N, CA, C and O atoms as a Maestro MAE file, in Angstrom:
{
 s_m_m2io_version
 :::
 2.0.0
}

f_m_ct {
 s_m_title
 :::
 protein
 m_atom[352] {
  # First column is atom index #
  i_m_mmod_type
  r_m_x_coord
  r_m_y_coord
  r_m_z_coord
  i_m_residue_number
  s_m_chain_name
  s_m_pdb_residue_name
  s_m_pdb_atom_name
  i_m_atomic_number
  :::
  1 25 2.289 57.608 -5.071 1 A "UNK " " N  " 7
  2 3 2.873 56.360 -4.606 1 A "UNK " " CA " 6
  3 2 3.122 56.447 -3.114 1 A "UNK " " C  " 6
  4 15 3.578 57.466 -2.594 1 A "UNK " " O  " 8
  5 25 2.810 55.352 -2.441 2 A "UNK " " N  " 7
  6 3 3.039 55.227 -1.009 2 A "UNK " " CA " 6
  7 2 4.020 54.084 -0.784 2 A "UNK " " C  " 6
  8 15 3.933 53.046 -1.441 2 A "UNK " " O  " 8
  9 25 4.948 54.273 0.138 3 A "UNK " " N  " 7
  10 3 5.875 53.183 0.449 3 A "UNK " " CA " 6
  11 2 6.208 53.197 1.933 3 A "UNK " " C  " 6
  12 15 6.064 54.209 2.619 3 A "UNK " " O  " 8
  13 25 6.659 52.037 2.403 4 A "UNK " " N  " 7
  14 3 7.052 51.918 3.807 4 A "UNK " " CA " 6
  15 2 8.038 50.776 3.967 4 A "UNK " " C  " 6
  16 15 7.902 49.723 3.343 4 A "UNK " " O  " 8
  17 25 9.047 51.005 4.826 5 A "UNK " " N  " 7
  18 3 10.013 49.964 5.160 5 A "UNK " " CA " 6
  19 2 9.480 49.160 6.332 5 A "UNK " " C  " 6
  20 15 8.868 49.708 7.248 5 A "UNK " " O  " 8
  21 25 9.719 47.854 6.296 6 A "UNK " " N  " 7
  22 3 9.303 46.983 7.386 6 A "UNK " " CA " 6
  23 2 10.324 45.858 7.520 6 A "UNK " " C  " 6
  24 15 10.878 45.392 6.524 6 A "UNK " " O  " 8
  25 25 10.567 45.429 8.745 7 A "UNK " " N  " 7
  26 3 11.544 44.378 9.008 7 A "UNK " " CA " 6
  27 2 10.849 43.031 9.170 7 A "UNK " " C  " 6
  28 15 9.827 42.917 9.845 7 A "UNK " " O  " 8
  29 25 11.424 42.020 8.538 8 A "UNK " " N  " 7
  30 3 10.897 40.659 8.647 8 A "UNK " " CA " 6
  31 2 11.325 40.081 9.988 8 A "UNK " " C  " 6
  32 15 12.518 39.955 10.266 8 A "UNK " " O  " 8
  33 25 10.354 39.732 10.812 9 A "UNK " " N  " 7
  34 3 10.655 39.180 12.135 9 A "UNK " " CA " 6
  35 2 10.275 37.718 12.260 9 A "UNK " " C  " 6
  36 15 10.629 37.065 13.241 9 A "UNK " " O  " 8
  37 25 9.552 37.193 11.269 10 A "UNK " " N  " 7
  38 3 9.180 35.780 11.341 10 A "UNK " " CA " 6
  39 2 10.414 34.919 11.092 10 A "UNK " " C  " 6
  40 15 11.350 35.344 10.414 10 A "UNK " " O  " 8
  41 25 10.411 33.745 11.627 11 A "UNK " " N  " 7
  42 3 11.592 32.878 11.639 11 A "UNK " " CA " 6
  43 2 12.164 32.580 10.246 11 A "UNK " " C  " 6
  44 15 13.383 32.544 10.076 11 A "UNK " " O  " 8
  45 25 11.306 32.369 9.261 12 A "UNK " " N  " 7
  46 3 11.775 31.929 7.936 12 A "UNK " " CA " 6
  47 2 11.791 33.014 6.869 12 A "UNK " " C  " 6
  48 15 12.086 32.710 5.713 12 A "UNK " " O  " 8
  49 25 11.490 34.254 7.198 13 A "UNK " " N  " 7
  50 3 11.494 35.312 6.195 13 A "UNK " " CA " 6
  51 2 10.434 35.083 5.135 13 A "UNK " " C  " 6
  52 15 9.343 34.598 5.436 13 A "UNK " " O  " 8
  53 25 10.748 35.428 3.899 14 A "UNK " " N  " 7
  54 3 9.772 35.304 2.809 14 A "UNK " " CA " 6
  55 2 9.860 33.939 2.138 14 A "UNK " " C  " 6
  56 15 10.177 33.838 0.953 14 A "UNK " " O  " 8
  57 25 9.581 32.908 2.896 15 A "UNK " " N  " 7
  58 3 9.537 31.539 2.372 15 A "UNK " " CA " 6
  59 2 8.196 31.344 1.659 15 A "UNK " " C  " 6
  60 15 7.425 32.294 1.531 15 A "UNK " " O  " 8
  61 25 7.915 30.146 1.202 16 A "UNK " " N  " 7
  62 3 6.732 29.883 0.378 16 A "UNK " " CA " 6
  63 2 5.423 30.272 1.060 16 A "UNK " " C  " 6
  64 15 4.590 30.943 0.451 16 A "UNK " " O  " 8
  65 25 5.229 29.867 2.296 17 A "UNK " " N  " 7
  66 3 3.972 30.171 2.986 17 A "UNK " " CA " 6
  67 2 3.792 31.675 3.177 17 A "UNK " " C  " 6
  68 15 2.715 32.212 2.918 17 A "UNK " " O  " 8
  69 25 4.844 32.349 3.628 18 A "UNK " " N  " 7
  70 3 4.764 33.791 3.844 18 A "UNK " " CA " 6
  71 2 4.539 34.527 2.519 18 A "UNK " " C  " 6
  72 15 3.755 35.474 2.458 18 A "UNK " " O  " 8
  73 25 5.220 34.093 1.471 19 A "UNK " " N  " 7
  74 3 5.042 34.715 0.154 19 A "UNK " " CA " 6
  75 2 3.605 34.539 -0.325 19 A "UNK " " C  " 6
  76 15 3.015 35.466 -0.879 19 A "UNK " " O  " 8
  77 25 3.041 33.353 -0.113 20 A "UNK " " N  " 7
  78 3 1.660 33.100 -0.532 20 A "UNK " " CA " 6
  79 2 0.688 33.992 0.238 20 A "UNK " " C  " 6
  80 15 -0.260 34.521 -0.344 20 A "UNK " " O  " 8
  81 25 0.914 34.162 1.535 21 A "UNK " " N  " 7
  82 3 0.059 35.031 2.328 21 A "UNK " " CA " 6
  83 2 0.194 36.486 1.902 21 A "UNK " " C  " 6
  84 15 -0.793 37.222 1.869 21 A "UNK " " O  " 8
  85 25 1.415 36.901 1.575 22 A "UNK " " N  " 7
  86 3 1.640 38.266 1.108 22 A "UNK " " CA " 6
  87 2 0.872 38.502 -0.192 22 A "UNK " " C  " 6
  88 15 0.192 39.517 -0.338 22 A "UNK " " O  " 8
  89 25 0.983 37.566 -1.134 23 A "UNK " " N  " 7
  90 3 0.291 37.701 -2.422 23 A "UNK " " CA " 6
  91 2 -1.219 37.719 -2.224 23 A "UNK " " C  " 6
  92 15 -1.919 38.513 -2.852 23 A "UNK " " O  " 8
  93 25 -1.721 36.852 -1.357 24 A "UNK " " N  " 7
  94 3 -3.163 36.824 -1.091 24 A "UNK " " CA " 6
  95 2 -3.639 38.180 -0.573 24 A "UNK " " C  " 6
  96 15 -4.673 38.687 -1.007 24 A "UNK " " O  " 8
  97 25 -2.881 38.763 0.355 25 A "UNK " " N  " 7
  98 3 -3.244 40.080 0.889 25 A "UNK " " CA " 6
  99 2 -3.101 41.153 -0.190 25 A "UNK " " C  " 6
  100 15 -3.968 42.018 -0.313 25 A "UNK " " O  " 8
  101 25 -2.032 41.110 -0.966 26 A "UNK " " N  " 7
  102 3 -1.802 42.114 -2.013 26 A "UNK " " CA " 6
  103 2 -2.916 42.112 -3.048 26 A "UNK " " C  " 6
  104 15 -3.291 43.165 -3.563 26 A "UNK " " O  " 8
  105 25 -3.440 40.947 -3.351 27 A "UNK " " N  " 7
  106 3 -4.493 40.847 -4.360 27 A "UNK " " CA " 6
  107 2 -5.842 41.363 -3.883 27 A "UNK " " C  " 6
  108 15 -6.788 41.427 -4.668 27 A "UNK " " O  " 8
  109 25 -5.945 41.726 -2.630 28 A "UNK " " N  " 7
  110 3 -7.169 42.354 -2.120 28 A "UNK " " CA " 6
  111 2 -7.280 43.808 -2.554 28 A "UNK " " C  " 6
  112 15 -8.340 44.420 -2.428 28 A "UNK " " O  " 8
  113 25 -6.185 44.357 -3.066 29 A "UNK " " N  " 7
  114 3 -6.128 45.773 -3.407 29 A "UNK " " CA " 6
  115 2 -6.009 45.957 -4.913 29 A "UNK " " C  " 6
  116 15 -5.414 45.136 -5.611 29 A "UNK " " O  " 8
  117 25 -6.588 47.051 -5.401 30 A "UNK " " N  " 7
  118 3 -6.525 47.333 -6.838 30 A "UNK " " CA " 6
  119 2 -5.206 48.006 -7.233 30 A "UNK " " C  " 6
  120 15 -4.843 48.006 -8.410 30 A "UNK " " O  " 8
  121 25 -4.499 48.566 -6.281 31 A "UNK " " N  " 7
  122 3 -3.236 49.261 -6.560 31 A "UNK " " CA " 6
  123 2 -2.173 48.306 -7.091 31 A "UNK " " C  " 6
  124 15 -2.201 47.104 -6.827 31 A "UNK " " O  " 8
  125 25 -1.243 48.871 -7.842 32 A "UNK " " N  " 7
  126 3 -0.046 48.133 -8.229 32 A "UNK " " CA " 6
  127 2 0.848 48.067 -6.998 32 A "UNK " " C  " 6
  128 15 1.071 49.076 -6.330 32 A "UNK " " O  " 8
  129 25 1.358 46.877 -6.701 33 A "UNK " " N  " 7
  130 3 2.164 46.685 -5.499 33 A "UNK " " CA " 6
  131 2 3.497 46.071 -5.871 33 A "UNK " " C  " 6
  132 15 3.568 45.127 -6.658 33 A "UNK " " O  " 8
  133 25 4.567 46.628 -5.285 34 A "UNK " " N  " 7
  134 3 5.911 46.094 -5.483 34 A "UNK " " CA " 6
  135 2 6.548 45.868 -4.123 34 A "UNK " " C  " 6
  136 15 6.185 46.504 -3.134 34 A "UNK " " O  " 8
  137 25 7.494 44.961 -4.095 35 A "UNK " " N  " 7
  138 3 8.240 44.663 -2.883 35 A "UNK " " CA " 6
  139 2 9.721 44.717 -3.232 35 A "UNK " " C  " 6
  140 15 10.146 44.158 -4.243 35 A "UNK " " O  " 8
  141 25 10.504 45.387 -2.397 36 A "UNK " " N  " 7
  142 3 11.939 45.539 -2.665 36 A "UNK " " CA " 6
  143 2 12.767 44.995 -1.507 36 A "UNK " " C  " 6
  144 15 12.468 45.234 -0.337 36 A "UNK " " O  " 8
  145 25 13.810 44.259 -1.863 37 A "UNK " " N  " 7
  146 3 14.799 43.778 -0.894 37 A "UNK " " CA " 6
  147 2 16.126 43.662 -1.624 37 A "UNK " " C  " 6
  148 15 16.161 43.286 -2.796 37 A "UNK " " O  " 8
  149 25 17.198 43.974 -0.953 38 A "UNK " " N  " 7
  150 3 18.554 43.887 -1.529 38 A "UNK " " CA " 6
  151 2 18.689 44.707 -2.807 38 A "UNK " " C  " 6
  152 15 19.487 44.361 -3.678 38 A "UNK " " O  " 8
  153 25 17.918 45.792 -2.933 39 A "UNK " " N  " 7
  154 3 17.982 46.637 -4.112 39 A "UNK " " CA " 6
  155 2 17.239 46.095 -5.315 39 A "UNK " " C  " 6
  156 15 17.290 46.694 -6.389 39 A "UNK " " O  " 8
  157 25 16.553 44.981 -5.161 40 A "UNK " " N  " 7
  158 3 15.780 44.382 -6.253 40 A "UNK " " CA " 6
  159 2 14.294 44.563 -5.960 40 A "UNK " " C  " 6
  160 15 13.833 44.275 -4.856 40 A "UNK " " O  " 8
  161 25 13.554 45.038 -6.950 41 A "UNK " " N  " 7
  162 3 12.127 45.273 -6.799 41 A "UNK " " CA " 6
  163 2 11.355 44.285 -7.659 41 A "UNK " " C  " 6
  164 15 11.682 44.082 -8.828 41 A "UNK " " O  " 8
  165 25 10.318 43.665 -7.071 42 A "UNK " " N  " 7
  166 3 9.507 42.677 -7.789 42 A "UNK " " CA " 6
  167 2 8.024 43.007 -7.630 42 A "UNK " " C  " 6
  168 15 7.634 43.792 -6.766 42 A "UNK " " O  " 8
  169 25 7.215 42.393 -8.479 43 A "UNK " " N  " 7
  170 3 5.769 42.528 -8.413 43 A "UNK " " CA " 6
  171 2 5.278 41.907 -7.109 43 A "UNK " " C  " 6
  172 15 5.530 40.730 -6.851 43 A "UNK " " O  " 8
  173 25 4.588 42.678 -6.293 44 A "UNK " " N  " 7
  174 3 4.102 42.207 -5.011 44 A "UNK " " CA " 6
  175 2 2.926 41.254 -5.106 44 A "UNK " " C  " 6
  176 15 2.464 40.727 -4.094 44 A "UNK " " O  " 8
  177 25 2.442 41.032 -6.320 45 A "UNK " " N  " 7
  178 3 1.334 40.098 -6.517 45 A "UNK " " CA " 6
  179 2 1.808 38.822 -7.193 45 A "UNK " " C  " 6
  180 15 0.998 38.035 -7.683 45 A "UNK " " O  " 8
  181 25 3.130 38.615 -7.221 46 A "UNK " " N  " 7
  182 3 3.742 37.438 -7.846 46 A "UNK " " CA " 6
  183 2 4.494 36.625 -6.801 46 A "UNK " " C  " 6
  184 15 5.499 37.083 -6.257 46 A "UNK " " O  " 8
  185 25 4.010 35.426 -6.523 47 A "UNK " " N  " 7
  186 3 4.663 34.587 -5.515 47 A "UNK " " CA " 6
  187 2 6.093 34.231 -5.930 47 A "UNK " " C  " 6
  188 15 6.995 34.190 -5.093 47 A "UNK " " O  " 8
  189 25 6.294 33.977 -7.213 48 A "UNK " " N  " 7
  190 3 7.645 33.648 -7.698 48 A "UNK " " CA " 6
  191 2 8.578 34.845 -7.511 48 A "UNK " " C  " 6
  192 15 9.719 34.688 -7.078 48 A "UNK " " O  " 8
  193 25 8.087 36.031 -7.837 49 A "UNK " " N  " 7
  194 3 8.892 37.236 -7.673 49 A "UNK " " CA " 6
  195 2 9.297 37.449 -6.229 49 A "UNK " " C  " 6
  196 15 10.456 37.744 -5.935 49 A "UNK " " O  " 8
  197 25 8.336 37.299 -5.329 50 A "UNK " " N  " 7
  198 3 8.609 37.517 -3.909 50 A "UNK " " CA " 6
  199 2 9.613 36.494 -3.382 50 A "UNK " " C  " 6
  200 15 10.547 36.851 -2.663 50 A "UNK " " O  " 8
  201 25 9.424 35.238 -3.734 51 A "UNK " " N  " 7
  202 3 10.350 34.207 -3.265 51 A "UNK " " CA " 6
  203 2 11.751 34.412 -3.842 51 A "UNK " " C  " 6
  204 15 12.744 34.048 -3.212 51 A "UNK " " O  " 8
  205 25 11.829 34.990 -5.032 52 A "UNK " " N  " 7
  206 3 13.141 35.207 -5.658 52 A "UNK " " CA " 6
  207 2 13.971 36.255 -4.918 52 A "UNK " " C  " 6
  208 15 15.184 36.329 -5.112 52 A "UNK " " O  " 8
  209 25 13.337 37.058 -4.079 53 A "UNK " " N  " 7
  210 3 14.076 38.075 -3.329 53 A "UNK " " CA " 6
  211 2 15.008 37.461 -2.291 53 A "UNK " " C  " 6
  212 15 16.025 38.061 -1.944 53 A "UNK " " O  " 8
  213 25 14.677 36.285 -1.797 54 A "UNK " " N  " 7
  214 3 15.518 35.634 -0.796 54 A "UNK " " CA " 6
  215 2 15.690 36.472 0.457 54 A "UNK " " C  " 6
  216 15 16.794 36.579 0.990 54 A "UNK " " O  " 8
  217 25 14.598 37.067 0.930 55 A "UNK " " N  " 7
  218 3 14.659 37.909 2.124 55 A "UNK " " CA " 6
  219 2 14.417 37.052 3.366 55 A "UNK " " C  " 6
  220 15 13.474 36.263 3.415 55 A "UNK " " O  " 8
  221 25 15.277 37.218 4.364 56 A "UNK " " N  " 7
  222 3 15.236 36.396 5.565 56 A "UNK " " CA " 6
  223 2 14.968 37.225 6.816 56 A "UNK " " C  " 6
  224 15 14.943 38.455 6.766 56 A "UNK " " O  " 8
  225 25 14.772 36.544 7.922 57 A "UNK " " N  " 7
  226 3 14.508 37.188 9.210 57 A "UNK " " CA " 6
  227 2 15.549 38.262 9.497 57 A "UNK " " C  " 6
  228 15 16.748 38.055 9.311 57 A "UNK " " O  " 8
  229 25 15.067 39.407 9.952 58 A "UNK " " N  " 7
  230 3 15.945 40.511 10.314 58 A "UNK " " CA " 6
  231 2 16.230 41.472 9.181 58 A "UNK " " C  " 6
  232 15 16.775 42.552 9.409 58 A "UNK " " O  " 8
  233 25 15.872 41.102 7.969 59 A "UNK " " N  " 7
  234 3 16.112 41.988 6.824 59 A "UNK " " CA " 6
  235 2 14.948 42.952 6.645 59 A "UNK " " C  " 6
  236 15 13.814 42.662 7.024 59 A "UNK " " O  " 8
  237 25 15.252 44.087 6.067 60 A "UNK " " N  " 7
  238 3 14.242 45.103 5.800 60 A "UNK " " CA " 6
  239 2 13.799 45.035 4.352 60 A "UNK " " C  " 6
  240 15 14.616 44.916 3.439 60 A "UNK " " O  " 8
  241 25 12.500 45.110 4.158 61 A "UNK " " N  " 7
  242 3 11.929 45.175 2.818 61 A "UNK " " CA " 6
  243 2 11.149 46.482 2.709 61 A "UNK " " C  " 6
  244 15 10.755 47.070 3.716 61 A "UNK " " O  " 8
  245 25 10.936 46.923 1.484 62 A "UNK " " N  " 7
  246 3 10.146 48.127 1.241 62 A "UNK " " CA " 6
  247 2 8.929 47.733 0.425 62 A "UNK " " C  " 6
  248 15 9.051 47.087 -0.616 62 A "UNK " " O  " 8
  249 25 7.759 48.123 0.901 63 A "UNK " " N  " 7
  250 3 6.510 47.871 0.190 63 A "UNK " " CA " 6
  251 2 6.115 49.163 -0.514 63 A "UNK " " C  " 6
  252 15 6.067 50.226 0.104 63 A "UNK " " O  " 8
  253 25 5.834 49.063 -1.815 64 A "UNK " " N  " 7
  254 3 5.384 50.192 -2.614 64 A "UNK " " CA " 6
  255 2 3.985 49.893 -3.135 64 A "UNK " " C  " 6
  256 15 3.683 48.758 -3.503 64 A "UNK " " O  " 8
  257 25 3.137 50.909 -3.165 65 A "UNK " " N  " 7
  258 3 1.816 50.754 -3.775 65 A "UNK " " CA " 6
  259 2 1.474 52.045 -4.502 65 A "UNK " " C  " 6
  260 15 1.787 53.145 -4.045 65 A "UNK " " O  " 8
  261 25 0.826 51.880 -5.640 66 A "UNK " " N  " 7
  262 3 0.408 53.025 -6.444 66 A "UNK " " CA " 6
  263 2 -0.982 52.746 -6.994 66 A "UNK " " C  " 6
  264 15 -1.183 51.789 -7.741 66 A "UNK " " O  " 8
  265 25 -1.929 53.578 -6.624 67 A "UNK " " N  " 7
  266 3 -3.294 53.403 -7.106 67 A "UNK " " CA " 6
  267 2 -4.298 53.973 -6.122 67 A "UNK " " C  " 6
  268 15 -3.942 54.652 -5.159 67 A "UNK " " O  " 8
  269 25 -5.550 53.682 -6.389 68 A "UNK " " N  " 7
  270 3 -6.653 54.269 -5.623 68 A "UNK " " CA " 6
  271 2 -6.617 53.913 -4.144 68 A "UNK " " C  " 6
  272 15 -6.999 54.730 -3.306 68 A "UNK " " O  " 8
  273 25 -6.168 52.716 -3.811 69 A "UNK " " N  " 7
  274 3 -6.161 52.285 -2.408 69 A "UNK " " CA " 6
  275 2 -4.740 52.048 -1.883 69 A "UNK " " C  " 6
  276 15 -4.516 51.187 -1.033 69 A "UNK " " O  " 8
  277 25 -3.791 52.824 -2.403 70 A "UNK " " N  " 7
  278 3 -2.373 52.600 -2.086 70 A "UNK " " CA " 6
  279 2 -2.058 52.684 -0.591 70 A "UNK " " C  " 6
  280 15 -1.279 51.874 -0.086 70 A "UNK " " O  " 8
  281 25 -2.636 53.632 0.117 71 A "UNK " " N  " 7
  282 3 -2.335 53.761 1.542 71 A "UNK " " CA " 6
  283 2 -2.847 52.557 2.322 71 A "UNK " " C  " 6
  284 15 -2.141 52.026 3.179 71 A "UNK " " O  " 8
  285 25 -4.064 52.126 2.029 72 A "UNK " " N  " 7
  286 3 -4.617 50.947 2.698 72 A "UNK " " CA " 6
  287 2 -3.817 49.696 2.353 72 A "UNK " " C  " 6
  288 15 -3.626 48.826 3.203 72 A "UNK " " O  " 8
  289 25 -3.353 49.602 1.116 73 A "UNK " " N  " 7
  290 3 -2.563 48.443 0.690 73 A "UNK " " CA " 6
  291 2 -1.266 48.360 1.486 73 A "UNK " " C  " 6
  292 15 -0.932 47.301 2.017 73 A "UNK " " O  " 8
  293 25 -0.539 49.458 1.573 74 A "UNK " " N  " 7
  294 3 0.723 49.458 2.302 74 A "UNK " " CA " 6
  295 2 0.487 49.156 3.783 74 A "UNK " " C  " 6
  296 15 1.230 48.383 4.388 74 A "UNK " " O  " 8
  297 25 -0.532 49.760 4.354 75 A "UNK " " N  " 7
  298 3 -0.825 49.505 5.774 75 A "UNK " " CA " 6
  299 2 -1.205 48.050 6.015 75 A "UNK " " C  " 6
  300 15 -0.743 47.445 6.982 75 A "UNK " " O  " 8
  301 25 -2.034 47.483 5.153 76 A "UNK " " N  " 7
  302 3 -2.454 46.092 5.309 76 A "UNK " " CA " 6
  303 2 -1.295 45.118 5.171 76 A "UNK " " C  " 6
  304 15 -1.192 44.155 5.931 76 A "UNK " " O  " 8
  305 25 -0.419 45.369 4.198 77 A "UNK " " N  " 7
  306 3 0.723 44.484 3.971 77 A "UNK " " CA " 6
  307 2 1.760 44.621 5.088 77 A "UNK " " C  " 6
  308 15 2.370 43.633 5.496 77 A "UNK " " O  " 8
  309 25 1.958 45.834 5.576 78 A "UNK " " N  " 7
  310 3 2.868 46.022 6.716 78 A "UNK " " CA " 6
  311 2 2.328 45.318 7.948 78 A "UNK " " C  " 6
  312 15 3.085 44.690 8.689 78 A "UNK " " O  " 8
  313 25 1.035 45.417 8.170 79 A "UNK " " N  " 7
  314 3 0.423 44.747 9.324 79 A "UNK " " CA " 6
  315 2 0.625 43.239 9.235 79 A "UNK " " C  " 6
  316 15 0.913 42.590 10.241 79 A "UNK " " O  " 8
  317 25 0.475 42.681 8.038 80 A "UNK " " N  " 7
  318 3 0.692 41.246 7.844 80 A "UNK " " CA " 6
  319 2 2.118 40.853 8.238 80 A "UNK " " C  " 6
  320 15 2.320 39.879 8.964 80 A "UNK " " O  " 8
  321 25 3.095 41.611 7.759 81 A "UNK " " N  " 7
  322 3 4.499 41.319 8.060 81 A "UNK " " CA " 6
  323 2 4.782 41.526 9.546 81 A "UNK " " C  " 6
  324 15 5.449 40.701 10.172 81 A "UNK " " O  " 8
  325 25 4.281 42.617 10.111 82 A "UNK " " N  " 7
  326 3 4.518 42.906 11.524 82 A "UNK " " CA " 6
  327 2 3.886 41.853 12.434 82 A "UNK " " C  " 6
  328 15 4.353 41.638 13.553 82 A "UNK " " O  " 8
  329 25 2.826 41.199 11.959 83 A "UNK " " N  " 7
  330 3 2.174 40.123 12.717 83 A "UNK " " CA " 6
  331 2 2.757 38.757 12.377 83 A "UNK " " C  " 6
  332 15 2.137 37.726 12.637 83 A "UNK " " O  " 8
  333 25 3.951 38.759 11.793 84 A "UNK " " N  " 7
  334 3 4.669 37.526 11.444 84 A "UNK " " CA " 6
  335 2 3.861 36.594 10.553 84 A "UNK " " C  " 6
  336 15 3.936 35.373 10.689 84 A "UNK " " O  " 8
  337 25 3.090 37.174 9.641 85 A "UNK " " N  " 7
  338 3 2.324 36.445 8.630 85 A "UNK " " CA " 6
  339 2 1.210 35.589 9.226 85 A "UNK " " C  " 6
  340 15 0.771 34.612 8.619 85 A "UNK " " O  " 8
  341 25 0.766 35.964 10.411 86 A "UNK " " N  " 7
  342 3 -0.412 35.336 10.991 86 A "UNK " " CA " 6
  343 2 -1.596 36.017 10.330 86 A "UNK " " C  " 6
  344 15 -1.645 37.245 10.262 86 A "UNK " " O  " 8
  345 25 -2.547 35.240 9.845 87 A "UNK " " N  " 7
  346 3 -3.694 35.828 9.151 87 A "UNK " " CA " 6
  347 2 -4.334 36.912 9.984 87 A "UNK " " C  " 6
  348 15 -4.583 36.745 11.179 87 A "UNK " " O  " 8
  349 25 -4.598 38.037 9.323 88 A "UNK " " N  " 7
  350 3 -5.185 39.195 10.024 88 A "UNK " " CA " 6
  351 2 -6.656 39.307 9.710 88 A "UNK " " C  " 6
  352 15 -7.325 40.215 10.203 88 A "UNK " " O  " 8
  :::
 }
 m_bond[351] {
  # First column is bond index #
  i_m_from
  i_m_to
  i_m_order
  :::
  1 1 2 1
  2 2 3 1
  3 3 4 2
  4 3 5 1
  5 5 6 1
  6 6 7 1
  7 7 8 2
  8 7 9 1
  9 9 10 1
  10 10 11 1
  11 11 12 2
  12 11 13 1
  13 13 14 1
  14 14 15 1
  15 15 16 2
  16 15 17 1
  17 17 18 1
  18 18 19 1
  19 19 20 2
  20 19 21 1
  21 21 22 1
  22 22 23 1
  23 23 24 2
  24 23 25 1
  25 25 26 1
  26 26 27 1
  27 27 28 2
  28 27 29 1
  29 29 30 1
  30 30 31 1
  31 31 32 2
  32 31 33 1
  33 33 34 1
  34 34 35 1
  35 35 36 2
  36 35 37 1
  37 37 38 1
  38 38 39 1
  39 39 40 2
  40 39 41 1
  41 41 42 1
  42 42 43 1
  43 43 44 2
  44 43 45 1
  45 45 46 1
  46 46 47 1
  47 47 48 2
  48 47 49 1
  49 49 50 1
  50 50 51 1
  51 51 52 2
  52 51 53 1
  53 53 54 1
  54 54 55 1
  55 55 56 2
  56 55 57 1
  57 57 58 1
  58 58 59 1
  59 59 60 2
  60 59 61 1
  61 61 62 1
  62 62 63 1
  63 63 64 2
  64 63 65 1
  65 65 66 1
  66 66 67 1
  67 67 68 2
  68 67 69 1
  69 69 70 1
  70 70 71 1
  71 71 72 2
  72 71 73 1
  73 73 74 1
  74 74 75 1
  75 75 76 2
  76 75 77 1
  77 77 78 1
  78 78 79 1
  79 79 80 2
  80 79 81 1
  81 81 82 1
  82 82 83 1
  83 83 84 2
  84 83 85 1
  85 85 86 1
  86 86 87 1
  87 87 88 2
  88 87 89 1
  89 89 90 1
  90 90 91 1
  91 91 92 2
  92 91 93 1
  93 93 94 1
  94 94 95 1
  95 95 96 2
  96 95 97 1
  97 97 98 1
  98 98 99 1
  99 99 100 2
  100 99 101 1
  101 101 102 1
  102 102 103 1
  103 103 104 2
  104 103 105 1
  105 105 106 1
  106 106 107 1
  107 107 108 2
  108 107 109 1
  109 109 110 1
  110 110 111 1
  111 111 112 2
  112 111 113 1
  113 113 114 1
  114 114 115 1
  115 115 116 2
  116 115 117 1
  117 117 118 1
  118 118 119 1
  119 119 120 2
  120 119 121 1
  121 121 122 1
  122 122 123 1
  123 123 124 2
  124 123 125 1
  125 125 126 1
  126 126 127 1
  127 127 128 2
  128 127 129 1
  129 129 130 1
  130 130 131 1
  131 131 132 2
  132 131 133 1
  133 133 134 1
  134 134 135 1
  135 135 136 2
  136 135 137 1
  137 137 138 1
  138 138 139 1
  139 139 140 2
  140 139 141 1
  141 141 142 1
  142 142 143 1
  143 143 144 2
  144 143 145 1
  145 145 146 1
  146 146 147 1
  147 147 148 2
  148 147 149 1
  149 149 150 1
  150 150 151 1
  151 151 152 2
  152 151 153 1
  153 153 154 1
  154 154 155 1
  155 155 156 2
  156 155 157 1
  157 157 158 1
  158 158 159 1
  159 159 160 2
  160 159 161 1
  161 161 162 1
  162 162 163 1
  163 163 164 2
  164 163 165 1
  165 165 166 1
  166 166 167 1
  167 167 168 2
  168 167 169 1
  169 169 170 1
  170 170 171 1
  171 171 172 2
  172 171 173 1
  173 173 174 1
  174 174 175 1
  175 175 176 2
  176 175 177 1
  177 177 178 1
  178 178 179 1
  179 179 180 2
  180 179 181 1
  181 181 182 1
  182 182 183 1
  183 183 184 2
  184 183 185 1
  185 185 186 1
  186 186 187 1
  187 187 188 2
  188 187 189 1
  189 189 190 1
  190 190 191 1
  191 191 192 2
  192 191 193 1
  193 193 194 1
  194 194 195 1
  195 195 196 2
  196 195 197 1
  197 197 198 1
  198 198 199 1
  199 199 200 2
  200 199 201 1
  201 201 202 1
  202 202 203 1
  203 203 204 2
  204 203 205 1
  205 205 206 1
  206 206 207 1
  207 207 208 2
  208 207 209 1
  209 209 210 1
  210 210 211 1
  211 211 212 2
  212 211 213 1
  213 213 214 1
  214 214 215 1
  215 215 216 2
  216 215 217 1
  217 217 218 1
  218 218 219 1
  219 219 220 2
  220 219 221 1
  221 221 222 1
  222 222 223 1
  223 223 224 2
  224 223 225 1
  225 225 226 1
  226 226 227 1
  227 227 228 2
  228 227 229 1
  229 229 230 1
  230 230 231 1
  231 231 232 2
  232 231 233 1
  233 233 234 1
  234 234 235 1
  235 235 236 2
  236 235 237 1
  237 237 238 1
  238 238 239 1
  239 239 240 2
  240 239 241 1
  241 241 242 1
  242 242 243 1
  243 243 244 2
  244 243 245 1
  245 245 246 1
  246 246 247 1
  247 247 248 2
  248 247 249 1
  249 249 250 1
  250 250 251 1
  251 251 252 2
  252 251 253 1
  253 253 254 1
  254 254 255 1
  255 255 256 2
  256 255 257 1
  257 257 258 1
  258 258 259 1
  259 259 260 2
  260 259 261 1
  261 261 262 1
  262 262 263 1
  263 263 264 2
  264 263 265 1
  265 265 266 1
  266 266 267 1
  267 267 268 2
  268 267 269 1
  269 269 270 1
  270 270 271 1
  271 271 272 2
  272 271 273 1
  273 273 274 1
  274 274 275 1
  275 275 276 2
  276 275 277 1
  277 277 278 1
  278 278 279 1
  279 279 280 2
  280 279 281 1
  281 281 282 1
  282 282 283 1
  283 283 284 2
  284 283 285 1
  285 285 286 1
  286 286 287 1
  287 287 288 2
  288 287 289 1
  289 289 290 1
  290 290 291 1
  291 291 292 2
  292 291 293 1
  293 293 294 1
  294 294 295 1
  295 295 296 2
  296 295 297 1
  297 297 298 1
  298 298 299 1
  299 299 300 2
  300 299 301 1
  301 301 302 1
  302 302 303 1
  303 303 304 2
  304 303 305 1
  305 305 306 1
  306 306 307 1
  307 307 308 2
  308 307 309 1
  309 309 310 1
  310 310 311 1
  311 311 312 2
  312 311 313 1
  313 313 314 1
  314 314 315 1
  315 315 316 2
  316 315 317 1
  317 317 318 1
  318 318 319 1
  319 319 320 2
  320 319 321 1
  321 321 322 1
  322 322 323 1
  323 323 324 2
  324 323 325 1
  325 325 326 1
  326 326 327 1
  327 327 328 2
  328 327 329 1
  329 329 330 1
  330 330 331 1
  331 331 332 2
  332 331 333 1
  333 333 334 1
  334 334 335 1
  335 335 336 2
  336 335 337 1
  337 337 338 1
  338 338 339 1
  339 339 340 2
  340 339 341 1
  341 341 342 1
  342 342 343 1
  343 343 344 2
  344 343 345 1
  345 345 346 1
  346 346 347 1
  347 347 348 2
  348 347 349 1
  349 349 350 1
  350 350 351 1
  351 351 352 2
  :::
 }
}
């Protein structure tokens, strides 16, 4: 398992558009992906799960991936967040 902490810097945090972009990126990978905020962990490939976290600008989330491409998955998802959800 690979994981990494990343801070949300985009203005609206994990709102609908950002959650949709996160899920789209997560689904590019075969690994199981989870996202954690406020001590709650959800399926990183579920838009409803991600939006339920209620994570906002300035908060830290942890991305977890487990599988054949786990390192690439975590790096790709961190890059998406670090680029404020601008398509990469």
